[in-house]
Phi, psi and omega in degrees: 000002183289114176086321185266147179290148181292149176277177186299321181292320178298320179294319181292322177294315178300315181295316180299320180286325176296323185273346185294143178281341183208161180306151182235144174281160174303326181289320175303314185293321183295317177297318180297330184252029170078025177089013182290152179277103191265346187302317177297326179290322176296320180293320179292318182290319179300319178294320181297317183274353182298128180088354180275178179293331175240132183240151175263119184229160177249128178228114183059037178079006177245147184254139177202158172270135178216157178295141175305133186305326181285349180253003187298326183298338182285335181253004181286136178250146175279105180204160177290132176278107184287352179250034179288127181270146172290166179297320178304310181295322177299313178298317181295321180294320179298317182296316179299314182298321183272341187236006187303149356278143182228154174265166177300323179294323181289325176296319180296319182299320181286316182289328186080010176220159175292145180253115181296147181304325181298332179298311179290327179299321178299317182289323175296315181294328179289343181084013183267338173232161179221159171285123186252012181123207179225140178291134182277064178225167179308133182091340178043064181293151176292140178242153189237149177219167179277170183238165173304329180294330177293319179295317181297313184298322184263011175067030183254136176281318174216173179294342176296341180276359175297144178296153178286166178301317180301321181290325175292321181293317181295332180275356181079017183273356179265348177283129012258013183276357185303311184297317180295318178297317181295322182296318181291334182257011175086009180271002183209149178271352182263120180284164175298160175308124181289341179240081187303143176280161179278142177300131181233017181241085183239029182290000000 
């Protein structure tokens, strides 16, 4: 789109994304536009908007317009974050993101404490995790995975964009689950507490 006027398909894709209530996949856009091959138009639009105040990005296979990251501070408002996660929920979300699909028992094994049902309910209601089926083992426990909404909210294109363990440790984000995680991955001789304490952080 550099220098040349956009063609009709690019304009249609642009309009559809602006009007959409939520991010759309290329397949969604194609169906919406009568089966048109939209990927070249998406690539052209992404190039056109690159570096502008609003950019076209792909997050988890879904396309959306978002404010350029370096301008986000101009639009931030001072208000209470109604979706503030407790430490328990933050730890559970991180474990799901790095180890999905995982069961509640596996989350507890890594955290070293029991995870209250309400903790996972908060993440399900936020739309950041989903039920991904059941583990084919005795008891068939429910297993959880992240959602496209999780990738969109945290500005990730795929889970491969998650920071590495060393980065998290340097930022202090693995405390207090660091020891349990290291034990499970062979990085420590001390196993997690065999009698997990009950979660008490459900704010």
